[in-house]
Phi, psi and omega in degrees: 000131182284160180274128180275348175088359179258106182260157174304321181299331176293320176296315179300321180291321182285323186221070186300319181291317178298313180299319179297320178297317180295314179299317180298319181296316177294329181286348181291335182219158180276318187259139182227185181242130180244128174255129176234176181252121178290167179304323181277003178093352179280160181281151172236130178249127184224153171285150182203151167260131179241144181217152178253120178214145173055034178075016182227163174258124187240150173230123174251139185222151176302150180299133177059025173294156181303318182294323178294317178295322175303311184292328177294324181277318182219109189284358181292141181209163167224136183235122182249127175293140178305123182287346178081181182284160175074201185243002184277346178058020172048042179105007175120167177270125182236133178216151180233127173250152180168212182234147176257130176249117180288134180254120180239355179301120185303324181293316179293317179298316180297320177298316179296313180300317180298325182279325190252328183079029181300131176294141182250154358283164179199165173261137178241127179236141171258134181270129174250104186289139170251345175199138174234132185226137170235131178236132178210167179257132177232102185065239178264003184257146168265128183243132181233122176247130182230150174221140172224150181305137177082001180231147174289154176298150176225153181236127176248139180237130182232129177280179182267047178216192184266009178287151182292155177297153176245144180267132176270159179281000000 
C-alpha cells in the first residue's frame, strides 16, 4: 500500500492545540472503536487499541484479524475515541478518518515493539489522517471542529433550533 504523504505529525504541526486535545481524548481510555470496509463494501466495527509514538498514530493488530485483512485490502478507516462512561463524553467526541499504511520495515517494527511491547507476530499500521473531528457541547450549542490536510481547521457552532450552523474564525 502506498504512502499518501499525510502524517499525524503534519496535523500536529498545523494545529498543535487541536492535536493535543485529540491525543488527550484518546489517552483517557485504552480501547476505542475502529471502522473498516469489508470485502462486500459494508462497514465493520471493531475494538482497537490506538497509540501515539514517534509523532505518529499507530494501530497494532493480531495476525490475520478481520480488521487487519480489511485494511490490507482497503486502507480506509474511521477511528472513534472511547466516549467513556455516562453522557459527558470526557471532553467531547473525537474521531479520525483516513488511511492505514501497513508497516513491515523490520527496523520500524522493532522500534515500535521496543516502545510498546506488542506481542508478536502482529500487523502494524500507521494512520494517515484525512479528517480529524471533535464534537462537544458548549452551553446550548453543539460545537464541531474539523481539520483536513491542506485546509485550516474550522469550527462550526449550532444552536438547539433550526437555524443554520455558524462558522467561527
